N, C-alpha and C positions, 0 to 999 in steps of 0.2 A: 503494499497499502503504500505510494507517495506521500512524503511531508506537503501539508499544503501551506507556502510560505506567503502572509498577505504582505503588500510592500503599498508604502504612501508614498508615492512619486511627487518631486518637489518640484517647481517650475524657478528659475532664476533668472536674473537680467543681468546677470554678469559670470553668469558661469555656462557657456554655451555645451549643449548638448546631457544635460546634468540628471534628467530623468532617466533617458535612453540609457546612458553611460552608468548609472549606477546600478539601473539593473543586469546590466552585461558584465560589474565587477560581480556581484553577488554571483551570478550564474559561474562566474571564473572561480571564486571560490569554492564555491557547491561541487562541481566538475574536477577539482583537485584531490580532490577524498573519495577516489575510485569509483565515481560515477552513481551516488543515490540517487535513489528515483526522487524527482520532487515537483509539485506545479505552482508555478508563480501568480499569485492572484493580484493585480494592483489597480489602486487606485489614484487618479492625479489628485496630488494633493494641494495644487496651485501653487501660490507665492505668495498673497495674505492668507497668514494661519488663524483666520475666525474659527473660534471653539467651537459654535455650532454647526458650522460646514464641515470641520474636523471630526464631529463625534457622527456626523452621520457618514463619513465614510468609515471608522471606525467599526460602526455596527454594519455596515456594509459586509465587510471582512469577516467580523465575528460571527456575525447570523445570516447572514446569505450565503457565504461560503464556506463557511465553518471551517476559517483555518485552523494551525495549529500553533504558528507564531506571527507576529506581526514585525515588521522592521520599516521603524520610519524615522527621518531628521526634523529633529522638535526642539523647541527650547524649552528651560525647563518652566518655563511659567506655563505651560503645558502639563506638565504631569499628574500635579495632584487633580484637575477636573475630568482628567480624562482615564485616571488609574485604577476606578472603580469599575468598567467596563471590562476590563483584562481578568482582574482578579475572578469577580464573578463569575463569568465564562474559564476560568484557569487556563489562559492562556498567554506566554507570556509575550512582551512589548519589549523588542529590542531596540533602545534608541540611539543614533547615529549623533554625537553631539560636542561640534568643538570646545565647550567646557569652558563658556564665558563667563557661565554664571555658579554658583554654588548651588549642590541641590540639597534643598533642606530635607531636615528628618521627616518633615508632613509629608514630603512629596514619594519618600521611598517607601516600595511596596516590595513584599517577596514574588510579583510577576513581573517588574519590571526593571530591565539590563538597562547601562548604560555604555557605550564605549564610545568613549571620550577623547581629546587631540588634548585636557586639561589645559587650557589656555590661563585660565585662574593660576594655575601650579605655575606655570613657564612665566608668568609674570610676577606672581611672586619669588620665585629664585633669582629673577632679573635683578630685582631691587637689594635681594640678598646678597648676590654676585657683586655686582656694581659699587654696592658701598665699599664692600674690600678692596676692589678693584683700582677704582676711581678716586673714593674719598666719599664724606657725608654727605654734602648736599648735592642736590637734585630739583629739577627741572622737570614738568613731563607735558609735553605736546600732541594732543592728538586731532584726528578728522572726527567731524562730527558724527560719522554712522560707523567710526572704528574704536571711540571712547566712550561709548552709550553704555557698558557691559559692567560686570563687575573687575573684568582685569585693572582698572587704573587704582582701586580700591584696595587689590591683592597687589600690587604694586608698591604702595605705598606702608601696607603691613611687612612688607619683605626690608623694604627700606629701612623702618624701625626697628626693626628685628634684630638691625649692625647699628642701630642708633644712629642713623641717619635720619636727617630733616627734608621735608619736600617743600621748596621755597615758593616755588611757583607753578601752576599749571594752568594751561589755556587751551582752547580748541579754536582748530582753523578750519579751512572750505566746508562753511555754512552755507556758500547758497549752489556754488557748483563743486565738480571733482577735479579741478583743473585751475581753480581760484590762486591767485599767490600768496604764500604764506608769511613770504620775505617779515612785513612786520611784527607780527608773532613772534617770527625767531628773533628779532632782533629785544622784544621786549623782557623774553627770558632769559635771553644773553646778558641784557645789564643787570643780573640778579650774579653774574658769578658762580655759577654751579661748578661742580666738581664735574659733572655729565648732565645729558640730557636724555629723558625716556620716549621716544617717539611709537605715537599707538596709529598704525598708519599699514592699509594694505589698498594694495592695487593702482589704481589712476594715480589716489593723495599720495602712495607713496614717490610714485616719479616725480610729482609736483613738487611735493615737499623737499626728496633727496637734491633736486636743483639748485631750489631755492637752495640751502643752506650750505649749497656746496657754493655759489657763486658766491654768497655773504662773506666768506672765505673763513665760515669757524669749522669746515672737518677737521684743521690740524690745530683747532684752538683749544674745542670743548668736544669732548670724548663723546659720541653718541651711539646709546643703544635702543633695542625698540624689540616690537612683536617680531615674533620669526616670518607673520608676512608682512613687514614691511620689505624685509629682502627674501621674496621668494625666490628662487631658479627660474619661475616665469618670467619676471621683471629683469634677470640682470645683465641680459643682452640691451634692455630701452636704455638703460641705470647708466653702466658702465664703468668707469673707473668709478666714480663719485660713489659707487658702493665700498668699495675696495677697504679692510679694515672695520668693518662693523661687523661688533662682536651680539650674538643674540640666542636665545636657550631655547630647545626645540624637542619634541620625545621624539624626532624622526631620524634616524642615521640613515642618509639616503644613499653611503657609501659602502652598500652590504652587496652580498650577492643574493638575497633575498629580494632588496629592492631593486635589482639591477632584473632582476628574473620577471618579477609584476609588470615592473613597469614597460620594456620589451613585449612581451607577453601582448599585452591589456594594448599597446600603441600599435602593435604589427594588425589585432583584430579589428581595431576601428580607428587608426589613422589620428588619434587624439590622444591630447598628452594627460596622464594623471593628475589627480589634486586629492586632499585631504579628504574630501567626503566620499571619493571613489577607492581608496585604500580603506577606511572603515565599512565600507559597503564589502569589499573584497574580503577582510578579516571577518565578518560578521557572517559570510558564506562561509569562511572555514568553521566557523566556531558552529552554525548551527550542525553541519554534514557532519563532526566528530559527537555532538550530542547525541544524533542519532543513530549513529554507528555504536556508544556508546551502550545505550538503549536496545540496541539488537533490530538493526533495520525490516522490516517489515513487520516488527511489533507494534502496537497503540502507541503514540508519543502521550495523549493525554493525560496529563497530572503527572507525564514522568520528565519533563522536558527541562520544567525547573531547576530541579536537582540536576542533572546531566549538564546545565549549562554553566553551573556552578563549579564544574570540577573540570571542566574540559580545558585545553592551553593549544594556542597554535603559535609557533615560529615564523613569523614572519618579515616584512619589510621595518617594524618597530621592534622587534626583537620578540619577546616571549608576551603574546597577549593571552588571559585570562580575569577573568570577573574576581573580584574580591568579593569571597564567600559572604560578607557581615554585608558589606553595601548593594552589591554586585554592579557594582565601577568598573573598569578596567585599571590598573597602576601602571601609570609608562617611567622611562626615566627621561632624567634630564641630559641634555645633548649642548656644550659649550662649542658653539661653533663661530667661524671667522670668515668673512667674505673675500675670498685670494683669487689670484689670477693662474689658468692653469696652462699647461706647455704649449695648447692650442691657441690660447689667448684668450679663451671664454674664462666669465667670472662663474666662480661656483663655491658654494660654503662649506667649507672644510672642515671636520670634527678636531677640537683643541682637544677635547678630553669627556669623558662623564661627570657630574656633578651628581655628589650625593646631599640625598634630600636630610634635611636637618629634623630631627625630634620634634623643634618647634612649629615648623610648619602642620604639622597633624594637629597640634595643638588649635592654632589658630582655625586651622581646616575646621575643626570639630565643632568651634567656638562660632563660627561663620554658619554652622548648618544649622545653628538653633536661632539665629538673631531673627529669621522670618521678616526681614525687610529687603527686597530685592534691589540691587545698586542698579542704576543707570534704565537705561531702556527696559519700560513696559515689552519688552519686542512682542510682535506681531508676529514674524517671521520665520518660516519653518529651518532657515539653512543658515543662520547669524544670531 
């Protein structure tokens, strides 16, 4: 009997082919595990995640299609209002998330599993590491659409954990993705920080780094930022202006597992991989291994959550498995630096793996109890 996998496929204004590629990535993960029998049941999720619309999609998958598991990219603000549908049907939901916000205790559920890029942790670690590397005084600068989550707050916590201080914070790109942020950069630079933290991605990254370089601050004030600020997809366009920028990420792209996944997927689709596709691929592997543990051909109803808690997969991000208590994946912290390769192209070179201090987990536990979502009350499925 094939396992029925429900998928809420999102639309995106920024990532071409996301919905279709996400389905292909899930299938690639499933097929690499001995070809288990499966059926994908798809509900288009759209772009703006209205809770009532999303609830309807979930009910279609759970009641009409009678799926055994649901995979969906969701923001944490949607967990609590929808988790009841999964627990009442004893069907696990595997969320793919960037981890830009903390999952509150009230949102956790035995049937809710979260595969995350843990940006909240990366941001905390950046503040903690940079205060030791560059100095205790910091300023932060963010694009409107990148700084509106819990990550600026977690950066501040990590900074303060090293007895650092945030001197000033400002927001840019309020009107358009390519507006000039020069005045905002000059304003925070006048505070004489030891370093600047940038919360940017996509076109805003290019705009910001062009201005930062043009103003001559690159060699005066060290700059660090979100890993997406110097994402591989942007480095050809940014060029030498990205040289030397360090960031902390959970994804080591200099591994055989990464190269195999990227080459196979790109050869099949003609499209580059991204973080959402990697999580979909990992999720396919974890589902397949859980089914194999139960015993292929046996009913998975009621058994899948326990199986998901015990399986693991060594993939492009290293070992991926759900923590038995929180049902969230734990990830590593890789310090990276943008360098120029022998072919003249920029890439993020792994400098070293950073250990996560006990203090981070203590502050994460407190943040889970806080119950006050930081920043955007985000209605989007994938950001």
